[in-house]
N, CA, C and O atoms as a Tripos MOL2 file, in Angstrom:
@<TRIPOS>MOLECULE
protein
  304   303    76     0     0
PROTEIN
NO_CHARGES

@<TRIPOS>ATOM
      1 N          99.3710   93.1630  100.9020 N.3       1 MET1
      2 CA        100.0920   91.9560  102.1230 C.3       1 MET1
      3 C          99.2870   91.0510  101.2990 C.2       1 MET1
      4 O          98.4100   91.5770  100.6120 O.2       1 MET1
      5 N          99.4420   89.7220  101.2470 N.am      2 ASP2
      6 CA         99.4600   88.3990  100.6180 C.3       2 ASP2
      7 C          98.3790   87.4470  101.4150 C.2       2 ASP2
      8 O          97.8930   87.8970  102.4530 O.2       2 ASP2
      9 N          98.1120   86.5500  101.0970 N.am      3 ILE3
     10 CA         97.4490   85.8260  101.7710 C.3       3 ILE3
     11 C          97.2940   84.1140  100.6030 C.2       3 ILE3
     12 O          97.1500   83.9540   99.3910 O.2       3 ILE3
     13 N          97.3950   83.3600  101.5310 N.am      4 TYR4
     14 CA         98.2860   81.9190  100.8080 C.3       4 TYR4
     15 C          96.8090   81.2700  100.4910 C.2       4 TYR4
     16 O          95.9950   81.5920  101.3580 O.2       4 TYR4
     17 N          96.2900   80.4650   99.4960 N.am      5 CYS5
     18 CA         95.9770   79.4970   99.8800 C.3       5 CYS5
     19 C          95.8860   78.6410  100.4840 C.2       5 CYS5
     20 O          96.8920   77.9570  100.2890 O.2       5 CYS5
     21 N          94.7490   77.8250  101.7190 N.am      6 PRO6
     22 CA         94.8130   76.9920  102.2470 C.3       6 PRO6
     23 C          95.1060   75.4830  102.0440 C.2       6 PRO6
     24 O          94.9520   74.5320  102.8110 O.2       6 PRO6
     25 N          95.6710   75.5710  100.5190 N.am      7 ARG7
     26 CA         95.3530   73.9790   99.5130 C.3       7 ARG7
     27 C          96.4750   73.7920   98.9230 C.2       7 ARG7
     28 O          96.8360   72.6770   98.5470 O.2       7 ARG7
     29 N          97.2620   75.0150   98.7460 N.am      8 CYS8
     30 CA         98.8280   74.6730   97.5780 C.3       8 CYS8
     31 C          99.5770   76.2370   98.7400 C.2       8 CYS8
     32 O         100.6560   76.8100   98.5830 O.2       8 CYS8
     33 N          99.0930   76.3580   99.2230 N.am      9 GLY9
     34 CA        100.2330   77.4950   99.3650 C.3       9 GLY9
     35 C         100.0050   78.9920   98.7610 C.2       9 GLY9
     36 O         100.4180   80.0620   99.2060 O.2       9 GLY9
     37 N          98.9180   78.6280   97.1670 N.am     10 GLU10
     38 CA         99.7040   79.9620   95.9040 C.3      10 GLU10
     39 C          99.5330   80.6750   96.5620 C.2      10 GLU10
     40 O          98.7240   80.2830   97.4030 O.2      10 GLU10
     41 N         100.0840   82.3450   96.8330 N.am     11 PRO11
     42 CA        100.0190   83.8940   97.1200 C.3      11 PRO11
     43 C          98.8080   84.8810   96.3820 C.2      11 PRO11
     44 O          98.9690   85.2230   95.2110 O.2      11 PRO11
     45 N          97.7980   85.2380   97.0190 N.am     12 PHE12
     46 CA         97.0720   85.7080   96.5290 C.3      12 PHE12
     47 C          96.9290   87.5070   97.2320 C.2      12 PHE12
     48 O          96.8080   87.5710   98.4560 O.2      12 PHE12
     49 N          96.9440   88.5300   96.6280 N.am     13 ASP13
     50 CA         96.8350   89.4760   97.2500 C.3      13 ASP13
     51 C          95.6880   89.5710   97.9540 C.2      13 ASP13
     52 O          94.8520   88.7400   97.5970 O.2      13 ASP13
     53 N          95.3850   90.2120   98.7350 N.am     14 VAL14
     54 CA         94.0680   90.2560   99.9230 C.3      14 VAL14
     55 C          92.9730   91.2260   98.5980 C.2      14 VAL14
     56 O          91.9220   90.6850   98.2520 O.2      14 VAL14
     57 N          93.2870   92.3530   98.0950 N.am     15 PHE15
     58 CA         92.8450   92.6300   96.7530 C.3      15 PHE15
     59 C          92.0500   91.7450   96.2380 C.2      15 PHE15
     60 O          90.8840   91.5130   96.5570 O.2      15 PHE15
     61 N          92.8990   91.0880   95.1740 N.am     16 SER16
     62 CA         92.4610   89.8770   94.3370 C.3      16 SER16
     63 C          91.4530   89.0530   94.4920 C.2      16 SER16
     64 O          90.6580   88.5890   93.6740 O.2      16 SER16
     65 N          91.6300   88.8410   96.2620 N.am     17 LEU17
     66 CA         90.4180   87.7420   96.4150 C.3      17 LEU17
     67 C          89.3940   88.4650   96.8380 C.2      17 LEU17
     68 O          88.3930   87.7490   96.8140 O.2      17 LEU17
     69 N          89.1550   89.5140   97.2070 N.am     18 VAL18
     70 CA         88.2520   90.1700   97.0770 C.3      18 VAL18
     71 C          87.7090   90.6310   95.9950 C.2      18 VAL18
     72 O          86.4790   90.6230   95.9630 O.2      18 VAL18
     73 N          88.1120   90.9150   95.3570 N.am     19 ASP19
     74 CA         88.1540   92.1230   94.2630 C.3      19 ASP19
     75 C          87.5660   91.1780   92.6900 C.2      19 ASP19
     76 O          86.5760   91.5030   92.0350 O.2      19 ASP19
     77 N          88.5790   89.8780   92.3530 N.am     20 ASP20
     78 CA         88.6810   89.4600   91.3280 C.3      20 ASP20
     79 C          88.0140   88.2970   91.3550 C.2      20 ASP20
     80 O          87.2280   88.0850   90.4310 O.2      20 ASP20
     81 N          88.1800   87.2720   92.4330 N.am     21 MET21
     82 CA         87.5400   86.0170   92.3800 C.3      21 MET21
     83 C          85.9310   86.0720   92.4770 C.2      21 MET21
     84 O          85.4410   86.8100   93.3320 O.2      21 MET21
     85 N          85.0040   85.2370   91.5410 N.am     22 THR22
     86 CA         83.7710   85.2190   91.8480 C.3      22 THR22
     87 C          83.3150   84.6470   93.3410 C.2      22 THR22
     88 O          83.8380   83.6070   93.7410 O.2      22 THR22
     89 N          82.7380   85.0520   93.8210 N.am     23 PRO23
     90 CA         81.6260   84.9860   95.1130 C.3      23 PRO23
     91 C          82.1100   83.4410   95.2520 C.2      23 PRO23
     92 O          82.4180   83.2560   96.4290 O.2      23 PRO23
     93 N          82.2700   82.3940   94.5620 N.am     24 ASP24
     94 CA         82.1650   80.9310   94.5670 C.3      24 ASP24
     95 C          83.6760   80.5800   95.0410 C.2      24 ASP24
     96 O          84.0900   79.8940   95.9750 O.2      24 ASP24
     97 N          84.4110   81.4040   93.9180 N.am     25 GLU25
     98 CA         86.0000   80.7800   94.2210 C.3      25 GLU25
     99 C          86.0120   81.2000   95.6460 C.2      25 GLU25
    100 O          86.4680   80.4670   96.5230 O.2      25 GLU25
    101 N          85.3990   82.6450   95.9340 N.am     26 ALA26
    102 CA         86.4380   83.2670   97.3300 C.3      26 ALA26
    103 C          85.6990   82.1580   98.4800 C.2      26 ALA26
    104 O          86.2280   81.5750   99.4270 O.2      26 ALA26
    105 N          84.5040   82.1290   98.0700 N.am     27 LYS27
    106 CA         83.7740   80.6420   99.2740 C.3      27 LYS27
    107 C          84.6090   79.6590   99.3570 C.2      27 LYS27
    108 O          85.2350   79.2720  100.3440 O.2      27 LYS27
    109 N          84.6040   79.2150   98.1660 N.am     28 ASP28
    110 CA         86.0920   77.3880   98.3610 C.3      28 ASP28
    111 C          87.2010   78.1320   99.1020 C.2      28 ASP28
    112 O          87.5370   77.7600  100.2260 O.2      28 ASP28
    113 N          87.7020   79.0380   98.5790 N.am     29 PHE29
    114 CA         89.0090   79.3720   99.2130 C.3      29 PHE29
    115 C          89.2010   79.6510  100.8370 C.2      29 PHE29
    116 O          90.1260   79.2780  101.5590 O.2      29 PHE29
    117 N          87.9760   80.4620  101.1900 N.am     30 LYS30
    118 CA         87.8480   80.7790  102.4600 C.3      30 LYS30
    119 C          87.9910   79.2250  103.2980 C.2      30 LYS30
    120 O          88.7280   78.9820  104.2540 O.2      30 LYS30
    121 N          87.1170   78.3680  102.6580 N.am     31 ALA31
    122 CA         86.2390   77.0820  103.0080 C.3      31 ALA31
    123 C          87.4800   75.7990  102.7570 C.2      31 ALA31
    124 O          87.1930   74.6170  102.5660 O.2      31 ALA31
    125 N          88.8190   76.3310  102.8090 N.am     32 GLY32
    126 CA         89.9860   75.5220  102.2780 C.3      32 GLY32
    127 C          89.7830   74.2180  101.3970 C.2      32 GLY32
    128 O          90.1830   73.0960  101.7080 O.2      32 GLY32
    129 N          89.0540   74.5780  100.1810 N.am     33 ARG33
    130 CA         88.4820   73.6960   99.2520 C.3      33 ARG33
    131 C          89.6920   74.4490   97.6410 C.2      33 ARG33
    132 O          89.6710   74.0400   96.4800 O.2      33 ARG33
    133 N          90.5030   75.4930   98.1780 N.am     34 GLY34
    134 CA         91.5110   75.5450   97.1170 C.3      34 GLY34
    135 C          91.1210   76.2380   96.6210 C.2      34 GLY34
    136 O          89.9880   76.6700   96.8370 O.2      34 GLY34
    137 N          92.3610   76.8960   95.2020 N.am     35 CYS35
    138 CA         91.9030   78.4610   94.7590 C.3      35 CYS35
    139 C          91.9590   77.8040   93.0240 C.2      35 CYS35
    140 O          92.2490   76.6960   92.5710 O.2      35 CYS35
    141 N          91.5220   79.1180   92.3860 N.am     36 PRO36
    142 CA         91.5100   78.7090   91.2070 C.3      36 PRO36
    143 C          93.1610   77.9760   90.2550 C.2      36 PRO36
    144 O          93.1160   77.6210   89.0770 O.2      36 PRO36
    145 N          94.3600   77.9110   91.0660 N.am     37 CYS37
    146 CA         95.3910   77.7900   90.8360 C.3      37 CYS37
    147 C          95.2730   75.5770   90.8130 C.2      37 CYS37
    148 O          95.6840   74.7930   89.9590 O.2      37 CYS37
    149 N          94.6410   75.3500   91.9680 N.am     38 CYS38
    150 CA         94.7700   73.9630   92.1950 C.3      38 CYS38
    151 C          93.2920   73.3340   92.4530 C.2      38 CYS38
    152 O          93.1910   72.3710   93.2130 O.2      38 CYS38
    153 N          92.4070   73.7580   91.9610 N.am     39 LYS39
    154 CA         91.0010   73.1920   92.2450 C.3      39 LYS39
    155 C          91.0330   72.4250   91.0530 C.2      39 LYS39
    156 O          91.5020   72.7670   89.9670 O.2      39 LYS39
    157 N          90.5040   71.3890   91.3490 N.am     40 GLY40
    158 CA         90.4590   69.9150   90.9150 C.3      40 GLY40
    159 C          91.8650   68.7350   90.6330 C.2      40 GLY40
    160 O          91.9110   67.5790   90.2120 O.2      40 GLY40
    161 N          92.8230   69.6460   91.0750 N.am     41 GLN41
    162 CA         94.3440   68.7480   91.4410 C.3      41 GLN41
    163 C          94.8400   68.3660   92.1060 C.2      41 GLN41
    164 O          94.9980   69.1970   93.0000 O.2      41 GLN41
    165 N          95.4710   67.1190   92.4060 N.am     42 GLU42
    166 CA         95.6980   67.0430   93.5690 C.3      42 GLU42
    167 C          97.4400   67.7170   94.2830 C.2      42 GLU42
    168 O          98.4260   67.8990   93.5690 O.2      42 GLU42
    169 N          97.3950   67.9650   95.7550 N.am     43 VAL43
    170 CA         98.1220   68.7830   96.4440 C.3      43 VAL43
    171 C          98.9100   67.4640   96.9160 C.2      43 VAL43
    172 O          98.2920   66.6530   97.6050 O.2      43 VAL43
    173 N         100.3330   67.2000   96.5520 N.am     44 LYS44
    174 CA        101.3820   66.4230   97.6190 C.3      44 LYS44
    175 C         101.8060   66.1970   98.6450 C.2      44 LYS44
    176 O         102.0430   65.2890   99.4420 O.2      44 LYS44
    177 N         101.8840   67.5760   98.4300 N.am     45 GLU45
    178 CA        102.2850   68.7030   99.4600 C.3      45 GLU45
    179 C         101.8430   69.5350   99.9160 C.2      45 GLU45
    180 O         101.2330   70.2670   99.1360 O.2      45 GLU45
    181 N         101.8560   69.9450  101.3810 N.am     46 ARG46
    182 CA        101.0140   71.0010  101.5380 C.3      46 ARG46
    183 C         102.4160   71.8680  102.1610 C.2      46 ARG46
    184 O         103.3430   71.1890  102.6010 O.2      46 ARG46
    185 N         102.5200   73.3840  102.1750 N.am     47 PRO47
    186 CA        103.5230   74.1940  102.5440 C.3      47 PRO47
    187 C         102.8070   74.1820  103.8120 C.2      47 PRO47
    188 O         101.6720   73.8670  104.1700 O.2      47 PRO47
    189 N         104.0260   74.7050  104.4550 N.am     48 LEU48
    190 CA        103.6360   75.5250  106.3280 C.3      48 LEU48
    191 C         102.7280   76.7390  105.5460 C.2      48 LEU48
    192 O         101.5190   76.6750  105.7700 O.2      48 LEU48
    193 N         103.0340   77.4670  104.9530 N.am     49 ARG49
    194 CA        101.9980   78.7910  104.5200 C.3      49 ARG49
    195 C         100.6090   78.5000  104.1180 C.2      49 ARG49
    196 O          99.7060   79.3310  104.2030 O.2      49 ARG49
    197 N         100.4670   77.3290  103.6890 N.am     50 ALA50
    198 CA         99.0050   76.8920  103.5430 C.3      50 ALA50
    199 C          98.1270   76.4070  105.1890 C.2      50 ALA50
    200 O          96.9740   76.6800  105.5210 O.2      50 ALA50
    201 N          99.1770   75.6280  105.9560 N.am     51 GLU51
    202 CA         98.5960   75.2180  106.4170 C.3      51 GLU51
    203 C          98.3040   76.2610  107.6900 C.2      51 GLU51
    204 O          97.3660   76.0560  108.4600 O.2      51 GLU51
    205 N          99.0170   77.1640  107.8020 N.am     52 ALA52
    206 CA         98.8490   78.4390  108.5720 C.3      52 ALA52
    207 C          97.7320   79.2130  108.6020 C.2      52 ALA52
    208 O          97.0280   79.6430  109.5150 O.2      52 ALA52
    209 N          97.7040   79.3520  106.7650 N.am     53 THR53
    210 CA         96.3140   80.3310  106.6220 C.3      53 THR53
    211 C          94.9250   79.5680  106.6320 C.2      53 THR53
    212 O          93.8640   80.1900  106.5830 O.2      53 THR53
    213 N          95.0030   77.9250  106.7110 N.am     54 SER54
    214 CA         93.9430   77.0590  107.1310 C.3      54 SER54
    215 C          93.8190   77.2060  108.3200 C.2      54 SER54
    216 O          92.6850   77.6380  108.5280 O.2      54 SER54
    217 N          94.4180   77.0730  109.3100 N.am     55 VAL55
    218 CA         94.2020   77.6980  110.4920 C.3      55 VAL55
    219 C          93.7680   78.6370  110.9880 C.2      55 VAL55
    220 O          92.8900   78.5890  111.8480 O.2      55 VAL55
    221 N          94.4410   79.9970  110.4280 N.am     56 LEU56
    222 CA         93.8500   81.2550  110.5560 C.3      56 LEU56
    223 C          92.6620   81.6840  110.2660 C.2      56 LEU56
    224 O          92.0000   82.6190  110.7170 O.2      56 LEU56
    225 N          92.4210   80.7640  109.3210 N.am     57 LEU57
    226 CA         90.3590   81.1580  108.6420 C.3      57 LEU57
    227 C          90.0210   80.7150  109.6560 C.2      57 LEU57
    228 O          89.2280   81.3660  110.3370 O.2      57 LEU57
    229 N          90.5040   79.4540  110.1100 N.am     58 ASP58
    230 CA         88.9770   78.7410  111.1140 C.3      58 ASP58
    231 C          89.2230   79.5450  111.6090 C.2      58 ASP58
    232 O          88.4800   80.4500  111.2300 O.2      58 ASP58
    233 N          90.2070   80.0380  112.6730 N.am     59 VAL59
    234 CA         90.1780   80.7810  113.6850 C.3      59 VAL59
    235 C          89.2910   82.5790  113.5450 C.2      59 VAL59
    236 O          88.4100   82.9480  114.3220 O.2      59 VAL59
    237 N          89.8360   83.4150  112.3760 N.am     60 LEU60
    238 CA         89.4430   84.5590  112.3890 C.3      60 LEU60
    239 C          88.1480   84.2530  111.2270 C.2      60 LEU60
    240 O          87.9380   85.2740  110.5730 O.2      60 LEU60
    241 N          87.5650   83.5020  110.9690 N.am     61 GLY61
    242 CA         86.8110   83.2640  110.0170 C.3      61 GLY61
    243 C          86.9700   84.6430  108.3850 C.2      61 GLY61
    244 O          87.9780   84.9030  107.7280 O.2      61 GLY61
    245 N          85.8990   85.0730  108.2770 N.am     62 ASP62
    246 CA         85.6120   86.3010  106.9020 C.3      62 ASP62
    247 C          86.8510   87.2030  106.9470 C.2      62 ASP62
    248 O          87.3080   87.6400  105.8910 O.2      62 ASP62
    249 N          87.4120   87.4980  108.1260 N.am     63 ASP63
    250 CA         88.4160   88.6990  108.5250 C.3      63 ASP63
    251 C          89.2000   88.5210  107.7690 C.2      63 ASP63
    252 O          90.1690   88.1360  108.4230 O.2      63 ASP63
    253 N          89.5960   88.5510  106.2140 N.am     64 ILE64
    254 CA         90.6740   88.2890  105.6160 C.3      64 ILE64
    255 C          91.8340   89.4890  106.1300 C.2      64 ILE64
    256 O          93.0000   89.1230  106.2770 O.2      64 ILE64
    257 N          91.5300   90.6410  106.3410 N.am     65 ASP65
    258 CA         92.6040   91.5020  106.7750 C.3      65 ASP65
    259 C          93.4750   90.7030  107.4070 C.2      65 ASP65
    260 O          94.6060   90.3310  107.0940 O.2      65 ASP65
    261 N          92.6990   90.4570  108.4720 N.am     66 GLY66
    262 CA         93.1650   89.6140  109.8930 C.3      66 GLY66
    263 C          94.2520   88.4610  109.7610 C.2      66 GLY66
    264 O          95.2010   88.0720  110.4410 O.2      66 GLY66
    265 N          93.4430   87.9720  108.1210 N.am     67 VAL67
    266 CA         94.3500   86.4430  108.7580 C.3      67 VAL67
    267 C          95.4090   87.4340  107.3420 C.2      67 VAL67
    268 O          96.0510   86.4410  106.9990 O.2      67 VAL67
    269 N          95.7370   88.1070  106.7870 N.am     68 ALA68
    270 CA         97.0330   88.4180  105.8770 C.3      68 ALA68
    271 C          98.0250   89.2090  106.8640 C.2      68 ALA68
    272 O          99.2400   89.3580  106.7320 O.2      68 ALA68
    273 N          97.1190   89.7130  107.9680 N.am     69 ALA69
    274 CA         98.1140   90.5660  108.7750 C.3      69 ALA69
    275 C          99.2450   89.9270  109.5840 C.2      69 ALA69
    276 O         100.4310   90.2130  109.7480 O.2      69 ALA69
    277 N          98.0490   88.4840  110.2430 N.am     70 GLU70
    278 CA         99.0380   87.6050  110.8680 C.3      70 GLU70
    279 C          99.7770   87.1400  110.0750 C.2      70 GLU70
    280 O         100.9670   87.0820  110.3840 O.2      70 GLU70
    281 N          99.4750   86.7970  109.1710 N.am     71 LEU71
    282 CA        100.5720   85.8970  107.7670 C.3      71 LEU71
    283 C         102.1870   86.8930  107.4990 C.2      71 LEU71
    284 O         103.3730   86.5840  107.3840 O.2      71 LEU71
    285 N         101.5400   87.9630  107.4900 N.am     72 GLU72
    286 CA        103.4080   89.1130  107.6680 C.3      72 GLU72
    287 C         103.4810   88.6390  109.1610 C.2      72 GLU72
    288 O         104.0740   87.5640  109.0750 O.2      72 GLU72
    289 N         103.2900   88.7900  110.0530 N.am     73 ASP73
    290 CA        103.9620   89.3680  111.0990 C.3      73 ASP73
    291 C         105.0390   88.0190  111.8620 C.2      73 ASP73
    292 O         106.0340   88.0330  112.5870 O.2      73 ASP73
    293 N         104.1060   86.8320  111.1620 N.am     74 ALA74
    294 CA        104.4120   85.6660  111.1050 C.3      74 ALA74
    295 C         105.9760   85.4470  110.2280 C.2      74 ALA74
    296 O         106.8690   84.7060  110.6410 O.2      74 ALA74
    297 N         106.0640   86.3920  108.7570 N.am     75 GLY75
    298 CA        106.9150   85.7800  108.5910 C.3      75 GLY75
    299 C         106.9180   85.4630  106.8990 C.2      75 GLY75
    300 O         107.7770   85.7560  106.0670 O.2      75 GLY75
    301 N         105.9320   84.9230  106.7710 N.am     76 PHE76
    302 CA        105.4680   84.3580  105.3430 C.3      76 PHE76
    303 C         105.1180   85.1790  104.7360 C.2      76 PHE76
    304 O         104.7120   84.9730  103.5930 O.2      76 PHE76
@<TRIPOS>BOND
     1     1     2 1
     2     2     3 1
     3     3     4 2
     4     3     5 am
     5     5     6 1
     6     6     7 1
     7     7     8 2
     8     7     9 am
     9     9    10 1
    10    10    11 1
    11    11    12 2
    12    11    13 am
    13    13    14 1
    14    14    15 1
    15    15    16 2
    16    15    17 am
    17    17    18 1
    18    18    19 1
    19    19    20 2
    20    19    21 am
    21    21    22 1
    22    22    23 1
    23    23    24 2
    24    23    25 am
    25    25    26 1
    26    26    27 1
    27    27    28 2
    28    27    29 am
    29    29    30 1
    30    30    31 1
    31    31    32 2
    32    31    33 am
    33    33    34 1
    34    34    35 1
    35    35    36 2
    36    35    37 am
    37    37    38 1
    38    38    39 1
    39    39    40 2
    40    39    41 am
    41    41    42 1
    42    42    43 1
    43    43    44 2
    44    43    45 am
    45    45    46 1
    46    46    47 1
    47    47    48 2
    48    47    49 am
    49    49    50 1
    50    50    51 1
    51    51    52 2
    52    51    53 am
    53    53    54 1
    54    54    55 1
    55    55    56 2
    56    55    57 am
    57    57    58 1
    58    58    59 1
    59    59    60 2
    60    59    61 am
    61    61    62 1
    62    62    63 1
    63    63    64 2
    64    63    65 am
    65    65    66 1
    66    66    67 1
    67    67    68 2
    68    67    69 am
    69    69    70 1
    70    70    71 1
    71    71    72 2
    72    71    73 am
    73    73    74 1
    74    74    75 1
    75    75    76 2
    76    75    77 am
    77    77    78 1
    78    78    79 1
    79    79    80 2
    80    79    81 am
    81    81    82 1
    82    82    83 1
    83    83    84 2
    84    83    85 am
    85    85    86 1
    86    86    87 1
    87    87    88 2
    88    87    89 am
    89    89    90 1
    90    90    91 1
    91    91    92 2
    92    91    93 am
    93    93    94 1
    94    94    95 1
    95    95    96 2
    96    95    97 am
    97    97    98 1
    98    98    99 1
    99    99   100 2
   100    99   101 am
   101   101   102 1
   102   102   103 1
   103   103   104 2
   104   103   105 am
   105   105   106 1
   106   106   107 1
   107   107   108 2
   108   107   109 am
   109   109   110 1
   110   110   111 1
   111   111   112 2
   112   111   113 am
   113   113   114 1
   114   114   115 1
   115   115   116 2
   116   115   117 am
   117   117   118 1
   118   118   119 1
   119   119   120 2
   120   119   121 am
   121   121   122 1
   122   122   123 1
   123   123   124 2
   124   123   125 am
   125   125   126 1
   126   126   127 1
   127   127   128 2
   128   127   129 am
   129   129   130 1
   130   130   131 1
   131   131   132 2
   132   131   133 am
   133   133   134 1
   134   134   135 1
   135   135   136 2
   136   135   137 am
   137   137   138 1
   138   138   139 1
   139   139   140 2
   140   139   141 am
   141   141   142 1
   142   142   143 1
   143   143   144 2
   144   143   145 am
   145   145   146 1
   146   146   147 1
   147   147   148 2
   148   147   149 am
   149   149   150 1
   150   150   151 1
   151   151   152 2
   152   151   153 am
   153   153   154 1
   154   154   155 1
   155   155   156 2
   156   155   157 am
   157   157   158 1
   158   158   159 1
   159   159   160 2
   160   159   161 am
   161   161   162 1
   162   162   163 1
   163   163   164 2
   164   163   165 am
   165   165   166 1
   166   166   167 1
   167   167   168 2
   168   167   169 am
   169   169   170 1
   170   170   171 1
   171   171   172 2
   172   171   173 am
   173   173   174 1
   174   174   175 1
   175   175   176 2
   176   175   177 am
   177   177   178 1
   178   178   179 1
   179   179   180 2
   180   179   181 am
   181   181   182 1
   182   182   183 1
   183   183   184 2
   184   183   185 am
   185   185   186 1
   186   186   187 1
   187   187   188 2
   188   187   189 am
   189   189   190 1
   190   190   191 1
   191   191   192 2
   192   191   193 am
   193   193   194 1
   194   194   195 1
   195   195   196 2
   196   195   197 am
   197   197   198 1
   198   198   199 1
   199   199   200 2
   200   199   201 am
   201   201   202 1
   202   202   203 1
   203   203   204 2
   204   203   205 am
   205   205   206 1
   206   206   207 1
   207   207   208 2
   208   207   209 am
   209   209   210 1
   210   210   211 1
   211   211   212 2
   212   211   213 am
   213   213   214 1
   214   214   215 1
   215   215   216 2
   216   215   217 am
   217   217   218 1
   218   218   219 1
   219   219   220 2
   220   219   221 am
   221   221   222 1
   222   222   223 1
   223   223   224 2
   224   223   225 am
   225   225   226 1
   226   226   227 1
   227   227   228 2
   228   227   229 am
   229   229   230 1
   230   230   231 1
   231   231   232 2
   232   231   233 am
   233   233   234 1
   234   234   235 1
   235   235   236 2
   236   235   237 am
   237   237   238 1
   238   238   239 1
   239   239   240 2
   240   239   241 am
   241   241   242 1
   242   242   243 1
   243   243   244 2
   244   243   245 am
   245   245   246 1
   246   246   247 1
   247   247   248 2
   248   247   249 am
   249   249   250 1
   250   250   251 1
   251   251   252 2
   252   251   253 am
   253   253   254 1
   254   254   255 1
   255   255   256 2
   256   255   257 am
   257   257   258 1
   258   258   259 1
   259   259   260 2
   260   259   261 am
   261   261   262 1
   262   262   263 1
   263   263   264 2
   264   263   265 am
   265   265   266 1
   266   266   267 1
   267   267   268 2
   268   267   269 am
   269   269   270 1
   270   270   271 1
   271   271   272 2
   272   271   273 am
   273   273   274 1
   274   274   275 1
   275   275   276 2
   276   275   277 am
   277   277   278 1
   278   278   279 1
   279   279   280 2
   280   279   281 am
   281   281   282 1
   282   282   283 1
   283   283   284 2
   284   283   285 am
   285   285   286 1
   286   286   287 1
   287   287   288 2
   288   287   289 am
   289   289   290 1
   290   290   291 1
   291   291   292 2
   292   291   293 am
   293   293   294 1
   294   294   295 1
   295   295   296 2
   296   295   297 am
   297   297   298 1
   298   298   299 1
   299   299   300 2
   300   299   301 am
   301   301   302 1
   302   302   303 1
   303   303   304 2
@<TRIPOS>SUBSTRUCTURE
     1 MET1         2 RESIDUE 1 A MET
     2 ASP2         6 RESIDUE 1 A ASP
     3 ILE3        10 RESIDUE 1 A ILE
     4 TYR4        14 RESIDUE 1 A TYR
     5 CYS5        18 RESIDUE 1 A CYS
     6 PRO6        22 RESIDUE 1 A PRO
     7 ARG7        26 RESIDUE 1 A ARG
     8 CYS8        30 RESIDUE 1 A CYS
     9 GLY9        34 RESIDUE 1 A GLY
    10 GLU10       38 RESIDUE 1 A GLU
    11 PRO11       42 RESIDUE 1 A PRO
    12 PHE12       46 RESIDUE 1 A PHE
    13 ASP13       50 RESIDUE 1 A ASP
    14 VAL14       54 RESIDUE 1 A VAL
    15 PHE15       58 RESIDUE 1 A PHE
    16 SER16       62 RESIDUE 1 A SER
    17 LEU17       66 RESIDUE 1 A LEU
    18 VAL18       70 RESIDUE 1 A VAL
    19 ASP19       74 RESIDUE 1 A ASP
    20 ASP20       78 RESIDUE 1 A ASP
    21 MET21       82 RESIDUE 1 A MET
    22 THR22       86 RESIDUE 1 A THR
    23 PRO23       90 RESIDUE 1 A PRO
    24 ASP24       94 RESIDUE 1 A ASP
    25 GLU25       98 RESIDUE 1 A GLU
    26 ALA26      102 RESIDUE 1 A ALA
    27 LYS27      106 RESIDUE 1 A LYS
    28 ASP28      110 RESIDUE 1 A ASP
    29 PHE29      114 RESIDUE 1 A PHE
    30 LYS30      118 RESIDUE 1 A LYS
    31 ALA31      122 RESIDUE 1 A ALA
    32 GLY32      126 RESIDUE 1 A GLY
    33 ARG33      130 RESIDUE 1 A ARG
    34 GLY34      134 RESIDUE 1 A GLY
    35 CYS35      138 RESIDUE 1 A CYS
    36 PRO36      142 RESIDUE 1 A PRO
    37 CYS37      146 RESIDUE 1 A CYS
    38 CYS38      150 RESIDUE 1 A CYS
    39 LYS39      154 RESIDUE 1 A LYS
    40 GLY40      158 RESIDUE 1 A GLY
    41 GLN41      162 RESIDUE 1 A GLN
    42 GLU42      166 RESIDUE 1 A GLU
    43 VAL43      170 RESIDUE 1 A VAL
    44 LYS44      174 RESIDUE 1 A LYS
    45 GLU45      178 RESIDUE 1 A GLU
    46 ARG46      182 RESIDUE 1 A ARG
    47 PRO47      186 RESIDUE 1 A PRO
    48 LEU48      190 RESIDUE 1 A LEU
    49 ARG49      194 RESIDUE 1 A ARG
    50 ALA50      198 RESIDUE 1 A ALA
    51 GLU51      202 RESIDUE 1 A GLU
    52 ALA52      206 RESIDUE 1 A ALA
    53 THR53      210 RESIDUE 1 A THR
    54 SER54      214 RESIDUE 1 A SER
    55 VAL55      218 RESIDUE 1 A VAL
    56 LEU56      222 RESIDUE 1 A LEU
    57 LEU57      226 RESIDUE 1 A LEU
    58 ASP58      230 RESIDUE 1 A ASP
    59 VAL59      234 RESIDUE 1 A VAL
    60 LEU60      238 RESIDUE 1 A LEU
    61 GLY61      242 RESIDUE 1 A GLY
    62 ASP62      246 RESIDUE 1 A ASP
    63 ASP63      250 RESIDUE 1 A ASP
    64 ILE64      254 RESIDUE 1 A ILE
    65 ASP65      258 RESIDUE 1 A ASP
    66 GLY66      262 RESIDUE 1 A GLY
    67 VAL67      266 RESIDUE 1 A VAL
    68 ALA68      270 RESIDUE 1 A ALA
    69 ALA69      274 RESIDUE 1 A ALA
    70 GLU70      278 RESIDUE 1 A GLU
    71 LEU71      282 RESIDUE 1 A LEU
    72 GLU72      286 RESIDUE 1 A GLU
    73 ASP73      290 RESIDUE 1 A ASP
    74 ALA74      294 RESIDUE 1 A ALA
    75 GLY75      298 RESIDUE 1 A GLY
    76 PHE76      302 RESIDUE 1 A PHE
């Protein structure tokens, strides 16, 4: 299952978020400050999937599997 960056919408596998990102990168990702792809760059337009991920992270917090499942159910 994929989860999307809440800033730029870049897709990430849930396992890469948990296993491959450093704790600081994962913390920034969950806080909506971006992923390694968009950190430090200007994001001109936020895709709908990025906004949906941001809202789900606010609601579900650290439940990354829950966020990914909700995004999959929504058809992203």
